[in-house]
N, C-alpha and C positions, 0 to 999 in steps of 0.2 A: 300408856304401857310400855314396862321397862323392864329390861334384864338383868339379870348379876352376874359377876363373874365373865362376860363373853371372851372368845378367844377366836382369833383369827388361824386360819387351815386352809391348805387345798384339798382340793376335791380329787377323789384317785378314780372313785367307780361307785355305782351303786348296787349294791349287792342284793335285795328284795324291796319292795313297795318301804321297808321300814328300816333300814339301815344303810348306811353308807361308808366307804372309808376315808380316809382324810387323812393329811399330813399335816404333824403341828410339828411347829420349829422352832424352839424355844433355847436362843445362844448359837451355842454348836452344836445342840441335841436335835435331832429329828425324831420322831413317832407317829408310827400308823399306828393307829385309833379306829373303831369300827364306832359311829356315833347314830342315834336314831335321830331319824328322820321324821319331822312333826308334819308332814301334808305326806298324803296319802292319792294325792293326783301323782300325773305322770311325770310332770314338770319338766321333758326332755330335753326342751331349749334352754333351762337352765342346768340342771346338773350336767355340765362338760366338763372331762380331762383336764385341769387345769384350775378350773373356777375358784375363784376367790371366795372362803364361805366363812362364815360365823358361826360360833357353838358357844350353847353355854351349859356352865358347869353344869350336871343333873343332881337334884337332892332327891330324885327316888333311888331307897339305898337296895329296897330290893332286885336293881335293875340290871342286867348286865354292863350294858352301857353307861360311860361316864359321861356324855356331853348330846346334846339336844343340837341339831343343826338347824340354825333358826332364820338365816341367811345370806344371799348368795348376792356376788358382784356379776352382773350382765351390762359387759361394756361403762358405759358410764353410769349406768343404773343401779341402785340398792334395791334389790327383791326381797323382801321378809316370805317365808315360807312355811312357816309357823299357821296351822291350822285353827290352834286357841287364840291364835292375836287377836283377828276379827272381832270374835264377840269380846272380847277383854277388851281394847278400844271401843268400842261401841259403848260397851255398859259403863266407860268411864263418862262417853258423850252425853248419856241420857241422864244418868246421877248427875250432872253439870248443868243440864238443862241447854244442852246443845243442840237436842235433836225436839225435845218436845218442850218447853214453859210451863211452870205447875204442875212438875209428876210429884203424885204423893206416892207410887207404887210401882216398884223395879222386880220384876219377878221372871228369872231364867228357868228354860228349859219348860215350858208351858204345855201339857198334852190338849190338842182339840180335836173331836172326830177321830180318824186313824194316824193323824200327825202330833208329832210335838214341835211348837215353834220355838225358836231361841229367845224371844221375850215377850213377856205381857206386860204391860206400862197401860198404870191409868195418871190422867192429868187434864184438869180441867171438866172431869165428868166423861171424858170420854175412854171406851175401852179400845187399845191398840194390841195387833198381834205386829211380830215384825223378825221376818225370816232374814237372818245374815249369812251370805254368801261372799267367802272371800274369794281375791282373784290373782291367781301369778301370773297369768298370760298373757303375753304382750306382741303385737305385732306392727312394726311400722309405727307406734302412739299409739294403737289400738288396743285397749282393753276387752279380752272376749274371757266368756265362760259360757259351760264347762270345757274342758280341756279333754276330755274324754264324756260319754256319753253316761248320763244319770237319768237314770228310772227316779231316785228318791227324792232329787229336785223337780221332775214334775210332779210329781205326788203332792208336795210340802205346795209348789204354787197351786195345783188343783182345791187344796184345801181350804187357802188363804180364801179364793174365788168362793167357798162355803160360805166361810167367813164373816166374809163382805155381807154379802147378800143377805146376813142374820142379823146385820147394826152394827161389826166391829170396824174400825179402821186399822186397815190393813197394809204392810209396807213390807218391800223387798229390798233392803239394802245389800247392795254390792259395796264389798271394800276391795278396792285396788288397793295389791300391796307395794304400790312402789309411787313415785310421784311424779309427774308431766305428760302423764296421757291426753290423748287429744278427746277422747269418746271411749263410750264403753257400749257396746252389742253383744247379744247372744252369739255365742258358737252358733253358726244355724250349718256348717258343713261338720261338725262333727255332732251336735244332736239338733236337729230340725224342731223333734217334737217339745223340745224344751223354749224354743224362740219364740213359736206359735202358745205355748203355753203362756208366754209372759204376756204376749200381744194379747190374748183373750183375758186375762188378769190386769192388765191395764184398763181394755173396756168395759169390764164387771166393777171397776172403783178402786180397784189394788193400784197404792204409788209407786212405782218402781223408781227407786233412788240410787246414785251412785257418787262414790267419794274416794278419791285419790287420797296419799298416807305420807306423809312425812317419816321415812326409815332410816334409822342409824341402825351399827351395828348391836346398837343396845337396847333399840325403843321404837316403838311404831305406832303412832295418833292420826287420827283421820283429820286430813287438811282441809281439800274443799268441793264443790260440787263438781261432776264432769258429768256432760252432756250423756243423755242414755239414748241411745239408737234404735229400737226396737224396730219400726215400719223400716227396713232399711229400704225399698224401692224408693218410697219416696223419700226421704232423708237423708241419700246417701250422699248425692252432692255437697248436703251444707258439713260433712266432712272428712272433704276429701284433701283438701289442700294441707295440713300438716301433715300426714305421714306423705304426700306425695313431696312437699318440700324437703324434709328429712331424708327420703332417698336422694334425691336431687343433689341434696348437698355433699354426700355420700357417695355417689354414681357416675356423677353427672362425668362426662367424655371431656378432655380437656382439649380445647378448638381455638384455633388462631383468634377469631373475629369475639370470643368471649371474652378472654383475658383481657382485652383492651376496646370495651363497647361503646366506642364511640358512634356516634351518629352516622358517620359516614360511613365507616366498616358494619355498623349493623346492617344498613343499606344495602350493598355490596353484595355482601356475605348471602342474605335474605333473599335476593334475584337471581344468586350462583344457587343457589339450593333449592330453586324450583324445579321440581322434574329431574332434581340430580341427587344422586349419593353424595352422602358427606366427602367419604375418602375418595372420589374423584373432584370434590372441590378446593380441597386443600391448597394444592400446589399453581390452583391457579389462582385462590385469593391473591396469595404471598406475592405471585409475581405482577397481578393485578397492582395491589396496593405500594411496589415498590418501582414500577414504573408510572401509576395514576396514581399517587398517595391520595387527593385531595377536590374537590368539586370542581377549581378551577384548570386543574390538568387534566381534567374528564370529560371536560366541556370543550377544549380544548385541541383534542387529543383527535385526528383523522381517523376517516370510517375503515379505513382499509388496516392504518396498525391497530385499532380499537377492535374488530372483528381476527386480528390474526392474535393477539394477546385471549380473545373469547374462543379462537378454533380449539372444535372439539368437546365442549361444553355443549350445544346444539342450542334450537330455538333463540336462535343470532336476533331475534326482534328484541329480545330482552337487553343486549346491548346495546342496539342501538336508542331503544328507548333510556340508557342511563343517560349516555351522551345528552337528550332532547331535555331530560330532566335534569342535567346540571347546567341546562340553559338556564330552564327556569328559575333554579335555585339564586343563580347568579344575578338575573336582572330583578326578580321580583322580592328575593330574600337575603338580597345583598350578601351571596355565599354562604349563609348559613340554612341549615335544613328546618325548617319549622318543624317544633315540637307538637306540634296540637291532630290530632286523628283526621280529621276532615281537611284541614291544610296539605298533610302529609298525599291525600288522596287526588288532590288536583293536580299531583306531578304525575307526567308520564310514566307508566308502565307500573304502577303503584295501586296499589286495589285495597281492597279488606284486608286481606289478610296482611299482606306487607306494614299496612297502615298501620295495625296493631302492635304486629312486632318491635315496629320502630319505636312506635311514642312508648309502649311498654319498658322493651328492654334499653335505649337508648335515654329515654325519660322521664319512667318510672310514672307513666300516667294509667293507671288502672284501664286496659281497653285488652277485651279480650283479644287473641290471634288462633281464627281457628282457621287450620286445613285440614286435608285427608286423614294425615295422623291423627289428629287431637279426634275427629268424629269418627271415628275407630274406633279408638280406646273408650270413646262414654258412651257410641252405642251397645258394645260390650259389657262396658261398668253398668250398666241400665237396663239393659236387654231391649233397645229401641228398635223397633222392625223398622220406621221409618226410610224413606230414599233417601240417602245421603246426598244423592245430586242436586235435589228440590233447594230452589234458595227459602224458601220457608223454614224447613229442617235447619239450616245453618244459622238462621237470625234466630232460631230459638236456643239451639246450644249456645250462641254468644249471646244472650238475655240469660239464661243459665248461669254461665261462669260468670258474665259481669257481678252478679249478687253476691259471688260466695269469691270472686277473687281476693287474694289479699291486699289490703291496702299498701302495705310497708314493704311487698315484694310482687310485683306485677311482672313485671317482666323475669323473673325468676321461675314465677309460677308458670306465665306461658313457656318459658323456654323446656319446664322440667316435663309439663303435657308431651310439647313435641320430640323431647328426648325420650319417655315411655313409650310414645309410638314407635318411635325408630328403630329403641335397641329391646324393648321387653314385647311389647304387645302387637309382634308385627301380625303383616296380612296374611291372607292365604292360607290360613287355620295353622299356624306357628309360634302360637304367643307363647314365652315362656313365664308361666303364670307362677312358676314358684320364686320368681326373680321380683316378682310386682308387690310394688307396697297397700296396694287395691286389694289382695289374693282374697280375702275376707270380706271384703266388702261387694266384689264385684258379682254381679248376679250371674253372668255368661261363665265363670269360674266354677259358681255353687251350682248350676245344673247341665254344666259343661258342652253351653252351646256357643261353645264361643266361633265354629267354623260358621254360624249361623248368622253372625254379625260382623261388618255390619251390612244391610242392604243396600242394594245399589242397580237400579232398573238397567237391563242388559246394554252395554256400550254398543254402538254399530260397528257392524263387520268393517275393517280395513279393508281401502281398496289395494288393489294391488295394481303396479303398474312394471312393466316389462321395460330394460336398457340393454342398449350393448355400450360399454364404455370402450374408449378408442385412445390405448397410448401412443400417439406418435410421437414420434422423435428422428433429427437426422443425426450428426455426428456428433454433436454439444448440447444441441437446445430437444424441448419437447413442446407438443402444442395445450396451453390452456384458453378458459376463456370466462370471461364474467357474467357469473347469469345475473337477470333483470333484476332493476332494483325493488321489486315488488313481489311477493308469493315465496315458497317457499325456497329456505338459502339465500335470501335476497342478498344482491351484494357480494355474495361468495364466488373465488375461484373455483372452477371446475375441468374435467376431463371432456375433451368432444364425444360426442354421444350420439346414438340414435334411437328412435322408438322402437319397440319390441326388438325381439332376439330377432339379431339379423345374422343372415350366412356368411363365410368365408367372401362368396363371389358378392355379396349384395355390399359387403364391406369394402370391398375391389373397384365397384361400380360406381359407388360413393366416394371415393378416391381420386378417380379415376374423372369424377366431374367438377373437384376440386383443383383438377389439375394438375394433382399429385402421384408421382408413380412406386409404388410401394417395391423396395428389396426384399424384402423378408416380411413375413406374416405368422402368427402363429396365437393359438387359442389360451385364454387363460382362466383359472378354473372359475364357476359360476359362485356370485356373493350376492348376500341380501342384506337389507339394510330396513330397521323398521321404525317408522315416523308412528305417532300419537295416531293418525287417520289414515295411514296405509302405508305400503311396502315396496319398496324397490327389490326387485327381483332383476338381477344383471349378468349379464354372461361381459365378455372382455377380449378384446384382443391387442394383443402387442403388435406394432406396425413400424418398419423402420424405414425412410424413403430415402433418398437423396437428396432433396432440401424440402422447406417448409416454406418459402415464400411464396409458392403459388398461391396459397391460400390466404395471402395478404389480404387478396382483392373481395375476399367475403366481409373484411372488416371487423369480424367477432373475435378474433383468434390475438393470441398472445405466444410470443417465440420464449421462451426462456432456459436458463441454464437450470438443471432440477436445484441446485444449491441454494438459488435466489428465491426462493418458494419457503422457506426457511424464515426468514424475514419478513420477508416483503408481501406476498400473495395469501391470503385466507385459503386453506383449501379446507372443506367441512370432512368429518370423519366419516362421510359419507361413502369415500373414496376410498376409504385406508387400506381395502383392500387390492387397489391397484397402484396406491403409489410409492408401495414397496415396489414395483418393478422399478421403478426411478430412484429408487433409495430415498424418495421421498418420506419426513416422517408427519404423521398429522396430530393434532390434537395432544392429548394425554400422553400420546408416544414419543413426542418430543422434549415431556416436564421433566 
């Protein structure tokens, strides 16, 4: 289907459904003219001020407008918006034998019942009714119809069901007036009745077809079949990859471990990102890479230095596991990280998710990486009410993703899912659905049930531990002690503390038992620190003493100048509220 005498212009505004003002530049001359809009749909996402449009000079002598607006440039995609073009293109294909072979009759606009169908065709003894729908609405590569409620469209589909029951071969053909979409689905958000009518028609034997088109400023021809997704709930996972990857390519954050995704860098970043926000990880990652750039350096670092590098990230067993795993890699794999998923899982501290992330991102293995972000996103997408805390649910999600993961971009696919959960499909009922590439596929968005998903059986209540933290110092030093090698904050350094909330007199009595005489004592503000399964509710006292040496008989304490803690003694951020009284900065405050 071709146009004659097309002209390039700039869109200014749509005056009404049938008319638009455009700017035509011819050499040094600029003209503002009114063009006839050959599409009665809304096309709101296409008709934007400044958009490039293409006009056809009209041969209608009695009409006021000299041009018809036939195509619009939408970013890198040219969209035909001529409502007559789909029927003309389909007619060419039918007459050329491209849709049906041995065609003996093609009759446009044929009445049946209370409707008129676009084509009646006879071929090889078959009697065929064909209804054509032009599609100009596209979102993240998904073609949608209609862009506004259309009772006429529902009526046509209902009449096709009757015709099918009377022995006619019946088709609905969606002509997508652009190229490069991933699938077609009825616009359930705009007109759910039409979506249901199509599903009923398919069950009654009406065939639902969809083709995209090659579009230029002067032509449009049917191109290739496009998958049709009617039962979104059952078919949605088969169509999530193209819009997701397109979104990721244009919206992903620039992160240091993404720009150079070596196996070692991916591994360290994934461990750091467990239970920790991306923005908090960035400076730690850069500092870690500078000091420990490879597996060998990590395997050889002392525990105190490693924990100092990790100070403030929390969950310190992650750092210890990294060092153990680095030793495994040196011993078993000659310093090179294994690429296979199962081999990665044998390394200390690497579970299913981390192994999947490393295998897919660093080695392009088609393995899912399912974390809490991914579980939340998919639960909302499909309105899955199963408990995401159950291992069986995670395994099912992994298998579902494995079957739809693009083999050429598994790492990007996994990262895109994580990115979607981290930046758009946020927890606690705050998703930014208007930014989501799946907003037209997502069941929770369609039904506005985002806050109901995901379902997770209630967490156990955190236990509360009361502590009294003591900032003990003499003229130049302060007291710290090392925590046990196992358990919470293992191997880190802390300030002396008492169980419970001690009174001033109880603190003085404890100091007396240590052989230490307080010169001055003052109470500090209360503080709280939250761990995964417990909370510390702390009060504190700053205590100045004559000298700290009598406490040496206890054997647990170290007496250090406060500045020494900056490089030698890792103090967890749980004590950050009190470290400031010694001008000690902990964790992220130091970076």
